[in-house]
Residue, then its C-alpha position, 0 to 999 in steps of 0.5 A: m500500500i502506498r500512503i501519501e498524506i495530503k493536507a489541503d487547507q480548504v479540504t481540511s477546514g471543510l472536514q473539520a466543520l463537517a465533523r463538528q456536525l456529524d459523529d461519523l464521517t464514513p458516508v462522506m469519506q465513502e463519497i470522497g473516496a469514490f470520487l477520488v478513485q474515479s479521478t485517479r483512474e481518469r489520470f491513466q487515460e490522460g497520462t497525467a500526474p495530479d499536478g497536471t504534468k504529463w507522464a514520461p512516455k513508454s521507453e523504446v525498450t518497453k516498446q520493443a518488449y511488446a513487439r517481441r511478444r507480439v502484444r498490442l501496445d497501448p502507447r499511453p504510459l502505465l497502461g499495460e497489457s492487463r490494465m491492472l494498475s489502472t483498474q486496481i485503485v481502491a478507497f478505504p473510507g473510515p470515520a475520519s479519513v479516506e485512503v486511496g491507493s493500490n495494493l499491487v506490489y509494483a504500484a509504488a515503483m510506478h508512482f515514485g519510479a525506480g532505478q534499474g536493479a533497485f530491488g535486487r536480481d532474479r534467480r537468473k541474475h537479471p536486475i529487478p526492475w530490468g530498466t529504469i522506471p521514471a516516476r509517474p505519480f498517479l495518486g494525489l489531489s489535483q486542483a480540480d479534485e480539491q474543488a470537487i471535494g470541497e463541493i462534496i463537503g459543502e453538500w454534506l454540510a448543507q444536509a447536516s445543517g438542514s436536518m438540525 
């Protein structure tokens, strides 16, 4: 599991105001988590980090590996043959927070990047990973995410104050 803690002032203050009105924020966190899962999955289609920067393209070595295996190559970064990473983004909501991430063993290497051989060698003495993997951050909050979370919190605040 990758854990990135994000403290956005607008989001934090909204959650604090909501927490004062509700005992258990799990339903809010579920909605925020579902939104962030969708937003993160969309980043894979766009090939961009939360800050809007484009991910590094697939390397020539990767393209050649696909060609050798005669597998159709999706030119977008991080979209491999199985599409597992892009579809295995999940949210874990709780009463006061939500975590969004992937438990795939290679998710951290794709997010943060890794140098050739950073994880040792396989039984045939090949480096793991076999090449350098550039960082392609997919987890985190974009400005649009922060705004949308603020709107979700605002809706819950309106509902909470309306029911008092």
